C-alpha positions as a Python dict, from the first residue, in 0.01 Angstrom:
ca = {
    (1, 'X'): (0, 0, 0),
    (2, 'X'): (12, -364, 103),
    (3, 'X'): (299, -482, 315),
    (4, 'X'): (403, -829, 434),
    (5, 'X'): (683, -944, 663),
    (6, 'X'): (778, -1310, 641),
    (7, 'X'): (990, -1403, 941),
    (8, 'X'): (1169, -1734, 979),
    (9, 'X'): (1447, -1874, 1193),
    (10, 'X'): (1736, -2060, 1033),
    (11, 'X'): (1969, -2302, 1208),
    (12, 'X'): (2242, -2487, 1016),
    (13, 'X'): (2073, -2436, 680),
    (14, 'X'): (2372, -2341, 463),
    (15, 'X'): (2288, -2613, 207),
    (16, 'X'): (1934, -2489, 142),
    (17, 'X'): (1911, -2127, 257),
    (18, 'X'): (1977, -1978, -87),
    (19, 'X'): (1683, -2169, -235),
    (20, 'X'): (1459, -2075, 58),
    (21, 'X'): (1545, -1706, 25),
    (22, 'X'): (1503, -1713, -352),
    (23, 'X'): (1156, -1870, -335),
    (24, 'X'): (1022, -1654, -52),
    (25, 'X'): (1176, -1332, -185),
    (26, 'X'): (968, -1375, -501),
    (27, 'X'): (656, -1371, -284),
    (28, 'X'): (775, -1058, -102),
    (29, 'X'): (844, -876, -430),
    (30, 'X'): (490, -943, -552),
    (31, 'X'): (333, -799, -236),
    (32, 'X'): (503, -461, -236),
    (33, 'X'): (815, -251, -196),
    (34, 'X'): (790, -218, 183),
    (35, 'X'): (761, -594, 239),
    (36, 'X'): (1049, -787, 397),
    (37, 'X'): (1180, -1138, 425),
    (38, 'X'): (1342, -1153, 768),
    (39, 'X'): (1574, -1445, 842),
    (40, 'X'): (1691, -1496, 1200),
    (41, 'X'): (2015, -1689, 1204),
    (42, 'X'): (1960, -1872, 1532),
    (43, 'X'): (2321, -1946, 1628),
    (44, 'X'): (2407, -2169, 1332),
    (45, 'X'): (2731, -2361, 1365),
    (46, 'X'): (2772, -2395, 986),
    (47, 'X'): (2801, -2124, 718),
    (48, 'X'): (2438, -2013, 720),
    (49, 'X'): (2520, -1658, 831),
    (50, 'X'): (2800, -1608, 578),
    (51, 'X'): (2579, -1743, 297),
    (52, 'X'): (2303, -1500, 396),
    (53, 'X'): (2547, -1209, 414),
    (54, 'X'): (2687, -1301, 71),
    (55, 'X'): (2346, -1302, -98),
    (56, 'X'): (2198, -1001, 81),
    (57, 'X'): (2285, -758, -202),
    (58, 'X'): (2099, -976, -454),
    (59, 'X'): (1777, -961, -249),
    (60, 'X'): (1693, -600, -157),
    (61, 'X'): (1398, -698, 66),
    (62, 'X'): (1601, -946, 271),
    (63, 'X'): (1684, -862, 631),
    (64, 'X'): (1928, -1084, 820),
    (65, 'X'): (1948, -1090, 1198),
    (66, 'X'): (2195, -1311, 1382),
    (67, 'X'): (2180, -1410, 1745),
    (68, 'X'): (2286, -1685, 1982),
    (69, 'X'): (2093, -2012, 1969),
    (70, 'X'): (1772, -1987, 2170),
    (71, 'X'): (1533, -2207, 1975),
    (72, 'X'): (1234, -2144, 1751),
    (73, 'X'): (997, -1998, 2011),
    (74, 'X'): (1245, -1741, 2145),
    (75, 'X'): (1360, -1647, 1794),
    (76, 'X'): (1004, -1579, 1683),
    (77, 'X'): (914, -1389, 2000),
    (78, 'X'): (1197, -1140, 1943),
    (79, 'X'): (1026, -1004, 1630),
    (80, 'X'): (901, -651, 1689),
}
């Protein structure tokens, strides 16, 4: 079975994060059941995390991880 993990950091993206998740989740669904869209909330100061938490039930292959702001490189290097 094919599997794909799309991992992206998000910082202060509350105005666009729903559209981003919606578009990329469609890709994940086409690949396979075990695929995931992983969004790292990188210490957003706006409502990015609460928006992601509110839409999580609509997108079963969405994983949300929140952490303190460390920047793009550190956020991406923490993916296991």
